[in-house]
C-alpha positions as a Markdown table, in Angstrom:
| # | Residue | x | y | z |
|---|---|---|---|---|
| 1 | Met | 74.5 | 82.3 | -11.7 |
| 2 | Arg | 74.9 | 86.0 | -12.9 |
| 3 | Phe | 72.9 | 87.4 | -15.7 |
| 4 | Gly | 74.3 | 90.2 | -17.7 |
| 5 | Arg | 74.2 | 91.5 | -21.1 |
| 6 | Pro | 74.9 | 88.8 | -23.9 |
| 7 | Arg | 78.1 | 88.7 | -25.5 |
| 8 | Gly | 78.5 | 89.0 | -29.3 |
| 9 | Asp | 77.8 | 85.6 | -30.2 |
| 10 | Gln | 75.1 | 85.3 | -27.6 |
| 11 | Lys | 73.4 | 88.4 | -29.3 |
| 12 | Arg | 73.4 | 87.0 | -32.7 |
| 13 | Val | 71.9 | 83.8 | -31.5 |
| 14 | Phe | 69.2 | 85.6 | -29.4 |
| 15 | Val | 68.4 | 88.0 | -32.6 |
| 16 | Ala | 68.2 | 85.0 | -34.9 |
| 17 | Gly | 65.9 | 83.2 | -32.3 |
| 18 | Thr | 63.7 | 86.1 | -31.9 |
| 19 | Ile | 63.3 | 86.3 | -35.7 |
| 20 | Val | 62.7 | 82.8 | -36.1 |
| 21 | Ser | 60.0 | 83.0 | -33.3 |
| 22 | Leu | 58.3 | 86.1 | -35.0 |
| 23 | Cys | 58.1 | 84.3 | -38.4 |
| 24 | Val | 56.6 | 81.1 | -36.8 |
| 25 | Leu | 54.3 | 83.5 | -34.9 |
| 26 | Ala | 53.4 | 85.2 | -38.1 |
| 27 | Leu | 52.9 | 82.1 | -39.8 |
| 28 | Leu | 50.6 | 80.8 | -37.2 |
| 29 | Val | 48.4 | 83.7 | -37.5 |
| 30 | Val | 48.2 | 83.5 | -41.2 |
| 31 | Val | 47.3 | 79.7 | -41.1 |
| 32 | Gly | 44.7 | 80.5 | -38.5 |
| 33 | Met | 43.1 | 83.4 | -40.3 |
| 34 | Thr | 42.9 | 81.0 | -43.5 |
| 35 | Val | 41.4 | 78.2 | -41.5 |
| 36 | Ala | 38.8 | 80.9 | -40.2 |
| 37 | Glu | 37.9 | 82.1 | -43.4 |
| 38 | Gly | 38.2 | 79.2 | -45.7 |
| 39 | Gly | 36.9 | 76.3 | -43.9 |
| 40 | Gly | 38.6 | 74.9 | -41.1 |
| 41 | Asp | 38.6 | 75.0 | -37.1 |
| 42 | Glu | 40.3 | 73.4 | -34.5 |
| 43 | Asp | 37.7 | 70.5 | -34.5 |
| 44 | Gly | 38.8 | 68.3 | -37.4 |
| 45 | Gly | 39.8 | 71.4 | -39.6 |
| 46 | Arg | 36.2 | 72.2 | -40.7 |
| 47 | Val | 34.0 | 75.3 | -40.5 |
| 48 | Arg | 30.6 | 74.5 | -39.6 |
| 49 | Ile | 28.0 | 76.9 | -41.0 |
| 50 | Thr | 24.4 | 77.2 | -40.0 |
| 51 | Val | 21.6 | 77.6 | -42.7 |
| 52 | Gln | 18.3 | 79.0 | -40.8 |
| 53 | Met | 15.2 | 78.4 | -42.7 |
| 54 | Phe | 11.6 | 79.1 | -42.7 |
| 55 | Glu | 9.6 | 76.0 | -41.4 |
| 56 | Gly | 7.8 | 74.5 | -44.2 |
| 57 | Pro | 8.4 | 72.6 | -47.6 |
| 58 | Glu | 11.4 | 74.8 | -48.1 |
| 59 | Ser | 13.0 | 73.6 | -44.9 |
| 60 | Ala | 12.2 | 70.1 | -45.8 |
| 61 | Ala | 13.9 | 70.4 | -49.1 |
| 62 | Met | 17.1 | 72.0 | -47.7 |
| 63 | Val | 17.7 | 69.1 | -45.4 |
| 64 | Pro | 18.7 | 66.4 | -48.2 |
| 65 | Thr | 20.5 | 69.4 | -50.2 |
| 66 | Ala | 22.7 | 70.0 | -47.0 |
| 67 | Arg | 23.2 | 66.6 | -46.6 |
| 68 | Tyr | 24.5 | 66.1 | -50.0 |
| 69 | Trp | 26.9 | 68.8 | -49.7 |
| 70 | Asn | 28.1 | 67.2 | -46.4 |
| 71 | Thr | 28.4 | 63.8 | -47.9 |
| 72 | His | 30.3 | 64.7 | -51.0 |
| 73 | Tyr | 32.0 | 68.2 | -50.4 |
| 74 | Ala | 32.5 | 68.7 | -46.7 |
| 75 | Asp | 36.1 | 67.0 | -46.7 |
| 76 | Thr | 37.2 | 68.7 | -49.9 |
| 77 | Thr | 36.0 | 72.2 | -49.0 |
| 78 | Gly | 36.4 | 72.0 | -45.3 |
| 79 | Ile | 32.8 | 73.3 | -44.9 |
| 80 | Glu | 30.0 | 71.6 | -43.0 |
| 81 | Val | 26.3 | 72.6 | -43.2 |
| 82 | Glu | 24.0 | 72.5 | -40.6 |
| 83 | Thr | 20.3 | 73.2 | -41.2 |
| 84 | Thr | 17.8 | 74.4 | -38.7 |
| 85 | Ala | 14.1 | 76.0 | -38.9 |
| 86 | Leu | 12.2 | 78.8 | -37.5 |
| 87 | Asn | 8.3 | 78.1 | -36.9 |
| 88 | Arg | 6.3 | 79.9 | -39.3 |
| 89 | Val | 4.3 | 81.9 | -36.3 |
| 90 | Gly | 6.0 | 85.5 | -36.1 |
| 91 | Tyr | 8.8 | 84.3 | -38.5 |
| 92 | Phe | 9.6 | 87.9 | -39.7 |
| 93 | Asp | 9.8 | 89.2 | -36.2 |
| 94 | Lys | 11.9 | 86.5 | -35.0 |
| 95 | Leu | 14.2 | 86.7 | -37.9 |
| 96 | Glu | 14.6 | 90.5 | -37.7 |
| 97 | Ile | 15.3 | 90.1 | -33.9 |
| 98 | Gly | 18.1 | 87.5 | -34.4 |
| 99 | Leu | 19.8 | 89.7 | -37.1 |
| 100 | Ile | 19.5 | 92.9 | -35.0 |
| 101 | Ser | 21.2 | 91.0 | -31.8 |
| 102 | Gly | 24.4 | 90.9 | -33.7 |
| 103 | Arg | 24.8 | 87.2 | -33.1 |
| 104 | Asp | 27.3 | 85.5 | -35.4 |
| 105 | Thr | 24.8 | 82.7 | -36.0 |
| 106 | Pro | 23.0 | 81.5 | -38.1 |
| 107 | Asp | 25.4 | 82.1 | -41.1 |
| 108 | Ile | 22.8 | 82.0 | -43.8 |
| 109 | Val | 19.3 | 83.3 | -43.3 |
| 110 | His | 16.2 | 82.6 | -45.2 |
| 111 | Pro | 14.3 | 86.0 | -46.0 |
| 112 | Phe | 11.6 | 86.8 | -48.4 |
| 113 | Ser | 11.9 | 89.4 | -50.9 |
| 114 | Leu | 9.1 | 91.4 | -49.4 |
| 115 | His | 11.5 | 91.8 | -46.3 |
| 116 | Leu | 14.4 | 93.4 | -48.3 |
| 117 | Gly | 13.7 | 96.9 | -47.5 |
| 118 | Arg | 13.5 | 96.3 | -43.9 |
| 119 | Ile | 16.5 | 94.0 | -43.3 |
| 120 | Asp | 19.1 | 95.0 | -45.8 |
| 121 | Arg | 21.4 | 96.7 | -43.3 |
| 122 | Tyr | 21.8 | 93.5 | -41.3 |
| 123 | Leu | 22.9 | 91.3 | -44.3 |
| 124 | Glu | 26.2 | 91.1 | -46.1 |
| 125 | Pro | 26.3 | 92.5 | -49.6 |
| 126 | Leu | 27.0 | 89.5 | -51.9 |
| 127 | Asp | 28.6 | 91.4 | -54.9 |
| 128 | Gly | 32.1 | 91.1 | -53.9 |
| 129 | Tyr | 31.8 | 87.3 | -53.5 |
| 130 | Leu | 30.1 | 86.8 | -56.6 |
| 131 | Ala | 32.9 | 88.2 | -58.5 |
| 132 | Glu | 35.3 | 85.6 | -56.8 |
| 133 | Arg | 36.2 | 82.7 | -59.1 |
| 134 | Glu | 36.1 | 80.4 | -56.3 |
| 135 | Val | 33.0 | 81.5 | -54.8 |
| 136 | Met | 31.7 | 81.0 | -58.2 |
| 137 | Thr | 33.0 | 77.6 | -59.0 |
| 138 | Ala | 31.1 | 74.7 | -57.4 |
| 139 | Pro | 33.1 | 72.0 | -55.6 |
| 140 | Asp | 32.6 | 69.5 | -58.8 |
| 141 | Gly | 34.4 | 72.4 | -61.0 |
| 142 | Ser | 31.4 | 73.6 | -62.8 |
| 143 | Arg | 30.9 | 77.3 | -63.1 |
| 144 | Leu | 28.0 | 79.1 | -61.5 |
| 145 | Ser | 26.3 | 82.4 | -62.6 |
| 146 | Leu | 23.3 | 84.6 | -61.6 |
| 147 | Asp | 22.5 | 84.3 | -65.4 |
| 148 | Ser | 21.1 | 80.9 | -64.6 |
| 149 | Leu | 18.4 | 82.3 | -62.8 |
| 150 | Leu | 14.9 | 83.7 | -64.3 |
| 151 | Pro | 15.0 | 87.4 | -64.7 |
| 152 | Ile | 11.7 | 87.8 | -62.9 |
| 153 | Ala | 13.3 | 86.2 | -59.7 |
| 154 | Leu | 16.3 | 88.7 | -59.8 |
| 155 | Asp | 14.0 | 91.8 | -60.3 |
| 156 | Ala | 12.2 | 90.7 | -56.9 |
| 157 | Val | 15.3 | 91.0 | -55.1 |
| 158 | Arg | 16.7 | 94.0 | -56.9 |
| 159 | His | 17.6 | 96.4 | -54.4 |
| 160 | Pro | 17.3 | 100.2 | -55.1 |
| 161 | Asp | 21.0 | 100.8 | -54.1 |
| 162 | Gly | 22.2 | 98.5 | -56.9 |
| 163 | Arg | 23.7 | 95.9 | -54.4 |
| 164 | Thr | 22.9 | 92.2 | -54.1 |
| 165 | Tyr | 21.8 | 91.1 | -50.7 |
| 166 | Met | 19.8 | 87.9 | -51.4 |
| 167 | Ile | 20.0 | 85.0 | -53.9 |
| 168 | Pro | 16.4 | 83.5 | -54.7 |
| 169 | Thr | 16.0 | 79.7 | -53.7 |
| 170 | Asp | 12.5 | 79.6 | -54.2 |
| 171 | Met | 9.9 | 81.5 | -56.4 |
| 172 | Ser | 6.5 | 81.4 | -54.6 |
| 173 | Gln | 3.3 | 82.2 | -56.3 |
| 174 | Phe | -0.4 | 81.4 | -55.5 |
| 175 | Leu | -2.4 | 78.8 | -57.7 |
| 176 | Leu | -6.1 | 77.9 | -57.9 |
| 177 | Tyr | -6.2 | 74.3 | -57.2 |
| 178 | Tyr | -9.7 | 72.7 | -58.2 |
| 179 | Arg | -11.2 | 69.2 | -58.1 |
| 180 | Lys | -11.1 | 68.4 | -61.8 |
| 181 | Asp | -13.6 | 65.4 | -61.3 |
| 182 | Leu | -16.0 | 67.9 | -60.2 |
| 183 | Ile | -15.3 | 71.1 | -62.0 |
| 184 | Ala | -14.9 | 71.2 | -66.0 |
| 185 | Asp | -13.7 | 74.8 | -66.4 |
| 186 | Pro | -12.1 | 76.7 | -63.5 |
| 187 | Pro | -13.5 | 80.0 | -62.6 |
| 188 | Asp | -12.2 | 82.8 | -64.6 |
| 189 | Thr | -13.5 | 85.8 | -62.4 |
| 190 | Trp | -14.0 | 86.0 | -58.5 |
| 191 | Ala | -17.7 | 86.1 | -59.3 |
| 192 | Asp | -17.6 | 82.7 | -60.8 |
| 193 | Tyr | -15.2 | 81.6 | -57.9 |
| 194 | Glu | -18.2 | 82.7 | -55.3 |
| 195 | Ala | -21.0 | 80.9 | -57.5 |
| 196 | Leu | -18.9 | 77.7 | -57.8 |
| 197 | Ala | -18.0 | 77.7 | -53.9 |
| 198 | Lys | -21.7 | 78.1 | -53.0 |
| 199 | Gln | -22.6 | 75.2 | -55.5 |
| 200 | Phe | -20.2 | 73.0 | -53.5 |
| 201 | Thr | -21.1 | 74.0 | -50.1 |
| 202 | Arg | -23.4 | 71.2 | -48.6 |
| 203 | Ala | -25.0 | 73.7 | -46.4 |
| 204 | Leu | -26.5 | 75.5 | -49.5 |
| 205 | Asn | -26.5 | 72.6 | -51.9 |
| 206 | Pro | -27.4 | 69.1 | -50.0 |
| 207 | Asp | -26.1 | 67.2 | -53.1 |
| 208 | Ser | -22.6 | 68.6 | -53.1 |
| 209 | Pro | -20.1 | 66.0 | -52.7 |
| 210 | Thr | -17.9 | 68.4 | -50.7 |
| 211 | Arg | -18.7 | 69.8 | -47.3 |
| 212 | Tyr | -17.5 | 73.4 | -48.2 |
| 213 | Gly | -16.7 | 75.1 | -51.6 |
| 214 | Thr | -13.4 | 76.6 | -50.6 |
| 215 | Ile | -11.3 | 77.7 | -47.8 |
| 216 | Met | -9.2 | 80.9 | -47.9 |
| 217 | Gln | -6.3 | 82.3 | -45.6 |
| 218 | Gly | -7.5 | 84.5 | -42.8 |
| 219 | Lys | -4.8 | 84.2 | -40.2 |
| 220 | Tyr | -3.2 | 87.3 | -38.7 |
| 221 | Glu | 0.0 | 86.6 | -40.5 |
| 222 | Val | 1.5 | 88.3 | -43.6 |
| 223 | Trp | 0.6 | 85.5 | -45.9 |
| 224 | Thr | -3.2 | 86.2 | -45.6 |
| 225 | Phe | -2.8 | 89.7 | -47.4 |
| 226 | Cys | -0.4 | 88.0 | -49.7 |
| 227 | Ala | -3.1 | 86.1 | -51.1 |
| 228 | Ala | -5.8 | 88.6 | -50.8 |
| 229 | Leu | -3.7 | 91.0 | -53.1 |
| 230 | Gln | -4.8 | 89.0 | -56.1 |
| 231 | Asn | -8.3 | 89.9 | -55.3 |
| 232 | Ile | -7.3 | 93.6 | -54.9 |
| 233 | Trp | -4.8 | 94.1 | -57.7 |
| 234 | Ser | -6.9 | 92.3 | -60.1 |
| 235 | Ala | -9.6 | 95.0 | -59.3 |
| 236 | Gly | -7.2 | 97.7 | -60.5 |
| 237 | Val | -6.3 | 98.9 | -57.1 |
| 238 | Asp | -2.8 | 99.7 | -55.9 |
| 239 | Val | -2.9 | 99.9 | -52.2 |
| 240 | Phe | 0.5 | 100.7 | -51.7 |
| 241 | Ala | 0.1 | 104.0 | -53.3 |
| 242 | Pro | -2.3 | 106.9 | -52.8 |
| 243 | Met | -5.7 | 106.0 | -53.6 |
| 244 | Thr | -8.6 | 107.9 | -55.2 |
| 245 | Arg | -12.3 | 107.7 | -54.2 |
| 246 | Asp | -12.7 | 105.4 | -57.2 |
| 247 | Asp | -9.9 | 103.1 | -56.2 |
| 248 | Arg | -11.6 | 102.8 | -52.6 |
| 249 | Ala | -14.8 | 101.7 | -54.4 |
| 250 | Arg | -13.0 | 99.4 | -56.2 |
| 251 | Leu | -11.1 | 98.2 | -53.0 |
| 252 | Gln | -14.5 | 97.6 | -51.4 |
| 253 | Glu | -16.0 | 95.6 | -54.3 |
| 254 | Ser | -12.8 | 93.2 | -54.2 |
| 255 | Leu | -13.2 | 92.8 | -50.4 |
| 256 | Arg | -16.7 | 91.7 | -50.8 |
| 257 | Thr | -15.5 | 88.3 | -52.0 |
| 258 | Phe | -14.3 | 87.6 | -48.3 |
| 259 | Glu | -17.3 | 89.0 | -47.0 |
| 260 | Thr | -20.0 | 87.1 | -49.1 |
| 261 | Leu | -18.1 | 83.7 | -48.6 |
| 262 | Ala | -17.7 | 83.8 | -45.0 |
| 263 | Arg | -21.4 | 85.2 | -44.5 |
| 264 | Asp | -22.8 | 82.7 | -46.4 |
| 265 | Gly | -21.1 | 79.7 | -44.7 |
| 266 | Val | -19.0 | 78.7 | -47.8 |
| 267 | Leu | -15.7 | 78.6 | -45.6 |
| 268 | Pro | -14.7 | 76.1 | -43.0 |
| 269 | Pro | -14.9 | 77.9 | -39.5 |
| 270 | Glu | -11.2 | 77.6 | -39.3 |
| 271 | Ser | -10.8 | 79.7 | -42.4 |
| 272 | Ala | -10.4 | 82.8 | -40.5 |
| 273 | Phe | -7.3 | 81.5 | -38.5 |
| 274 | Ala | -5.9 | 79.4 | -41.7 |
| 275 | Glu | -2.8 | 79.7 | -43.6 |
| 276 | Tyr | -0.6 | 77.3 | -45.6 |
| 277 | Pro | -0.6 | 74.2 | -43.1 |
| 278 | Gln | -4.4 | 74.6 | -42.5 |
| 279 | Val | -5.3 | 75.3 | -46.2 |
| 280 | Ala | -3.3 | 72.1 | -47.2 |
| 281 | Ala | -4.6 | 69.8 | -44.6 |
| 282 | Thr | -8.4 | 70.9 | -45.6 |
| 283 | Ile | -7.7 | 70.0 | -49.2 |
| 284 | Gln | -5.8 | 66.7 | -48.4 |
| 285 | Arg | -8.9 | 65.9 | -46.5 |
| 286 | Gly | -11.3 | 66.4 | -49.5 |
| 287 | Glu | -13.3 | 69.0 | -47.8 |
| 288 | Val | -13.3 | 71.7 | -50.3 |
| 289 | Ala | -13.8 | 71.9 | -54.1 |
| 290 | Met | -11.2 | 74.2 | -54.7 |
| 291 | Ala | -9.0 | 76.7 | -52.9 |
| 292 | Ile | -6.1 | 79.2 | -53.5 |
| 293 | Gln | -2.8 | 77.9 | -52.2 |
| 294 | Trp | 1.0 | 78.6 | -52.6 |
| 295 | Asn | 2.7 | 76.5 | -55.5 |
| 296 | Ala | 4.8 | 74.7 | -53.0 |
| 297 | Phe | 1.8 | 72.6 | -52.1 |
| 298 | Tyr | 1.7 | 71.0 | -55.7 |
| 299 | Pro | 4.4 | 68.3 | -55.2 |
| 300 | Val | 2.7 | 67.6 | -52.0 |
| 301 | Leu | -0.8 | 67.2 | -53.3 |
| 302 | Met | 0.4 | 65.1 | -56.3 |
| 303 | Asp | 2.3 | 62.6 | -54.1 |
| 304 | Glu | 0.1 | 59.6 | -53.2 |
| 305 | Glu | 1.8 | 58.8 | -50.0 |
| 306 | Arg | 1.1 | 62.3 | -48.7 |
| 307 | Ser | -2.1 | 63.0 | -50.0 |
| 308 | Pro | -3.9 | 59.6 | -50.5 |
| 309 | Lys | -7.3 | 60.7 | -50.6 |
| 310 | Val | -7.1 | 63.4 | -53.5 |
| 311 | His | -3.6 | 63.2 | -54.9 |
| 312 | Asp | -5.1 | 62.4 | -58.4 |
| 313 | Arg | -8.2 | 64.6 | -58.4 |
| 314 | Phe | -6.9 | 68.1 | -58.5 |
| 315 | Glu | -5.7 | 70.5 | -61.4 |
| 316 | Ile | -4.2 | 73.9 | -61.4 |
| 317 | Ala | -5.2 | 77.2 | -62.9 |
| 318 | Pro | -4.4 | 80.8 | -62.3 |
| 319 | Pro | -6.0 | 82.9 | -59.8 |
| 320 | Pro | -9.3 | 84.3 | -60.9 |
| 321 | Gly | -9.6 | 87.9 | -62.0 |
| 322 | Val | -12.3 | 90.7 | -62.7 |
| 323 | Arg | -14.0 | 91.1 | -66.0 |
| 324 | Thr | -13.9 | 94.5 | -67.7 |
| 325 | Ala | -16.2 | 96.3 | -69.6 |
| 326 | Asp | -14.8 | 94.9 | -72.9 |
| 327 | Gly | -15.1 | 91.2 | -71.8 |
| 328 | Thr | -11.4 | 90.5 | -71.1 |
| 329 | Val | -10.2 | 89.3 | -67.6 |
| 330 | Thr | -7.6 | 91.2 | -65.5 |
| 331 | Arg | -5.7 | 88.9 | -63.3 |
| 332 | Ala | -3.0 | 89.3 | -61.0 |
| 333 | Asn | -0.8 | 86.6 | -59.7 |
| 334 | Tyr | 1.1 | 87.6 | -56.5 |
| 335 | Met | 4.5 | 86.4 | -56.5 |
| 336 | His | 7.7 | 86.9 | -54.3 |
| 337 | Thr | 11.0 | 85.0 | -53.8 |
| 338 | Ile | 12.3 | 83.3 | -50.8 |
| 339 | Asn | 16.0 | 83.9 | -50.6 |
| 340 | Leu | 19.4 | 82.8 | -48.9 |
| 341 | Ala | 21.3 | 85.7 | -47.5 |
| 342 | Ile | 24.5 | 86.0 | -45.3 |
| 343 | Asn | 24.1 | 87.3 | -41.8 |
| 344 | Arg | 26.4 | 90.2 | -41.8 |
| 345 | Ala | 27.5 | 89.4 | -38.3 |
| 346 | Ser | 28.6 | 85.8 | -39.4 |
| 347 | Ala | 32.3 | 84.8 | -38.7 |
| 348 | His | 32.2 | 82.5 | -41.9 |
| 349 | Lys | 31.0 | 85.0 | -44.7 |
| 350 | Arg | 33.1 | 83.4 | -47.3 |
| 351 | Ala | 32.5 | 79.7 | -46.5 |
| 352 | Ala | 28.7 | 80.8 | -46.4 |
| 353 | Ala | 29.1 | 82.2 | -49.6 |
| 354 | Arg | 30.4 | 79.2 | -51.5 |
| 355 | Phe | 27.5 | 77.0 | -50.1 |
| 356 | Leu | 25.0 | 79.6 | -51.0 |
| 357 | Thr | 26.0 | 80.0 | -54.6 |
| 358 | Trp | 26.1 | 76.1 | -54.9 |
| 359 | Ala | 22.8 | 75.9 | -53.4 |
| 360 | Thr | 20.9 | 78.5 | -55.5 |
| 361 | Leu | 22.7 | 78.5 | -58.8 |
| 362 | Gly | 24.1 | 74.9 | -59.5 |
| 363 | Glu | 23.8 | 71.3 | -58.5 |
| 364 | Gly | 22.3 | 72.2 | -55.1 |
| 365 | Ala | 19.5 | 73.9 | -56.7 |
| 366 | Ala | 18.6 | 70.7 | -59.0 |
| 367 | Ile | 18.8 | 68.7 | -55.5 |
| 368 | Tyr | 16.7 | 71.2 | -53.9 |
| 369 | Ala | 14.1 | 71.0 | -56.5 |
| 370 | Arg | 14.1 | 67.2 | -56.6 |
| 371 | Ala | 13.1 | 67.4 | -52.9 |
| 372 | Gly | 10.4 | 69.8 | -53.3 |
| 373 | Gly | 11.8 | 73.1 | -53.5 |
| 374 | Ala | 11.0 | 75.7 | -56.6 |
| 375 | Pro | 14.4 | 77.3 | -57.3 |
| 376 | Pro | 13.8 | 79.7 | -60.1 |
| 377 | Val | 16.6 | 78.2 | -62.3 |
| 378 | Lys | 15.8 | 78.5 | -66.1 |
| 379 | Ser | 16.7 | 74.9 | -66.9 |
| 380 | Ile | 14.1 | 73.8 | -64.4 |
| 381 | Trp | 11.6 | 76.4 | -65.3 |
| 382 | His | 11.7 | 76.0 | -69.1 |
| 383 | Asn | 12.2 | 72.3 | -69.1 |
| 384 | Val | 8.9 | 71.2 | -71.0 |
| 385 | Glu | 10.0 | 67.7 | -71.5 |
| 386 | Arg | 10.4 | 67.0 | -67.8 |
| 387 | Ser | 7.0 | 68.5 | -67.0 |
| 388 | Asp | 4.7 | 71.2 | -68.1 |
| 389 | Tyr | 4.1 | 72.1 | -64.4 |
| 390 | Tyr | 7.0 | 74.9 | -64.3 |
| 391 | Pro | 6.5 | 76.2 | -67.6 |
| 392 | Arg | 2.7 | 77.0 | -66.9 |
| 393 | Leu | 3.6 | 78.7 | -63.8 |
| 394 | Leu | 6.1 | 80.7 | -65.7 |
| 395 | Arg | 3.7 | 81.8 | -68.4 |
| 396 | Trp | 1.3 | 82.9 | -65.7 |
| 397 | Leu | 4.0 | 84.8 | -64.1 |
| 398 | Asn | 5.1 | 86.4 | -67.3 |
| 399 | Ala | 1.5 | 87.3 | -68.1 |
| 400 | Phe | 0.1 | 88.8 | -64.9 |
| 401 | Gly | 3.0 | 88.3 | -62.1 |
| 402 | Arg | 3.1 | 91.0 | -59.5 |
| 403 | Thr | 5.2 | 91.6 | -56.5 |
| 404 | Thr | 5.4 | 94.2 | -53.7 |
| 405 | Pro | 7.5 | 97.2 | -53.4 |
| 406 | Ala | 10.6 | 97.4 | -51.5 |
| 407 | His | 9.7 | 99.6 | -48.6 |
| 408 | Pro | 11.0 | 99.4 | -45.0 |
| 409 | Arg | 7.5 | 99.2 | -43.5 |
| 410 | Leu | 6.3 | 96.7 | -46.1 |
| 411 | Pro | 6.1 | 93.9 | -43.2 |
| 412 | Glu | 3.8 | 96.1 | -41.0 |
| 413 | Met | 1.9 | 97.1 | -44.2 |
| 414 | Met | 0.9 | 93.6 | -44.8 |
| 415 | Met | 0.0 | 92.8 | -41.3 |
| 416 | Val | -2.4 | 95.8 | -41.4 |
| 417 | Gly | -4.0 | 94.2 | -44.5 |
| 418 | Ser | -4.1 | 90.9 | -42.8 |
| 419 | Gly | -5.7 | 92.1 | -39.8 |
| 420 | Trp | -8.7 | 93.8 | -41.9 |
| 421 | Ile | -9.2 | 90.3 | -44.0 |
| 422 | Gln | -9.5 | 88.6 | -40.9 |
| 423 | Arg | -12.0 | 91.0 | -39.5 |
| 424 | Ile | -14.1 | 90.6 | -42.4 |
| 425 | Met | -14.1 | 86.9 | -42.0 |
| 426 | Val | -14.8 | 86.9 | -38.4 |
| 427 | Gly | -17.8 | 89.2 | -39.1 |
| 428 | Asn | -16.2 | 92.2 | -37.2 |
| 429 | Ala | -16.1 | 94.4 | -40.3 |
| 430 | Thr | -18.0 | 94.7 | -43.5 |
| 431 | Ala | -16.5 | 95.2 | -46.9 |
| 432 | Glu | -17.1 | 98.8 | -46.9 |
| 433 | Gln | -15.7 | 99.3 | -43.4 |
| 434 | Ala | -12.7 | 97.4 | -44.2 |
| 435 | Ala | -11.9 | 99.5 | -47.4 |
| 436 | Met | -11.9 | 102.7 | -45.5 |
| 437 | Gly | -10.0 | 101.3 | -42.4 |
| 438 | Leu | -7.4 | 99.7 | -44.8 |
| 439 | His | -7.0 | 102.7 | -46.8 |
| 440 | Leu | -6.3 | 104.8 | -43.7 |
| 441 | Asp | -4.2 | 102.5 | -41.7 |
| 442 | Leu | -2.0 | 101.5 | -44.9 |
| 443 | Gln | -1.3 | 105.3 | -45.5 |
| 444 | Arg | -0.5 | 105.8 | -41.8 |
| 445 | Ala | 2.1 | 102.8 | -42.1 |
| 446 | Arg | 3.3 | 104.0 | -45.4 |
| 447 | Phe | 4.3 | 107.4 | -44.3 |
| 448 | Ala | 5.4 | 106.5 | -41.0 |
| 449 | Ala | 9.0 | 107.1 | -39.8 |
| 450 | Glu | 11.5 | 104.4 | -40.7 |
| 451 | Pro | 11.7 | 101.8 | -37.9 |
| 452 | Val | 14.7 | 102.2 | -35.7 |
| 453 | Pro | 17.1 | 99.0 | -35.6 |
């Protein structure tokens, strides 16, 4: 058979066929792009996004939230949600390393507001998505808005460049948990706190109904310095700014609380290596009369099934402060937000944005709250009829809530602080030594070169 140039009618058929093929190919490309971006893949026409959480009450609350989405909205949106959790130990390092690697999963990460200045370059700016009608419309048709969140929560994630990288899904603060069957009035000052702790330590008072007066966080993790900042800030010291000699004197006095409690045997031996789980377990066993602990612990403590020994014996109050010369008490209630953000390397950013807005601003936030989360949604925190728990927390935050500055070296600075708190608690440093060392080390970290990605 000879192959030559196509004749006239053959040319027309050849050209028409080519055009049709190109159109079909273009249609397939468009469909493929739509599927990849909007919520489908070759496996059942769905996109599966992964939400990576911080291990704890927050990750536990996200599981039923994601389950609800998958049951009610996966089919209609084409978006399926899978949740995972990173261990608490070294969480910030693991989160940052994962983002720096450039991997496209997880799609949604769970950073803390104190990490904002450090990882913003690896997060997808959300402003464009927040302007899209589809992203800001929940699957049930309700409209979503950032205005539904508390201003104090939005302030915690306000970036200096004006862009939005995270949306709060939890607002975390420290509370004073105290045995209401033993303590009539919670301590107003840290001096009162020390006195009560000694009173309820059996080694110092054989008649004490509790073995120890209190437990404090001392583990070499960021959270230890988060807790300690309430002592330090209430003394009028801003450790993240240049300090005067008077500042260092007040810092030393605030650190003396840790030195005194550890030296006098008021704390359990594990206190120097404790953070949220260990503090929670010690309270649940009924071993202490009071403790400073995260607000996320409150639903756990009040649950008879999870805290059978003490669920009805505790009350909450704001953390103690420092009494000034005029008799007033100056307090500082540390707070930060825990947030959802989109991995800049994600292949499914728009699908991730749809779930993220629903989980933080709408129906998902309510489900998350019922499961033990603390989403800073106005309708939850202002609802006195539902419970006075959130309104009380909000009053304390509005009165003396405080958060850390957005600084690229902030995680290192917080670890510096935690290291010195732990040294005090294990007896390797006095309050005087820690005040000087903390001051110098924080200044070095503050002015060090910005970390290279």
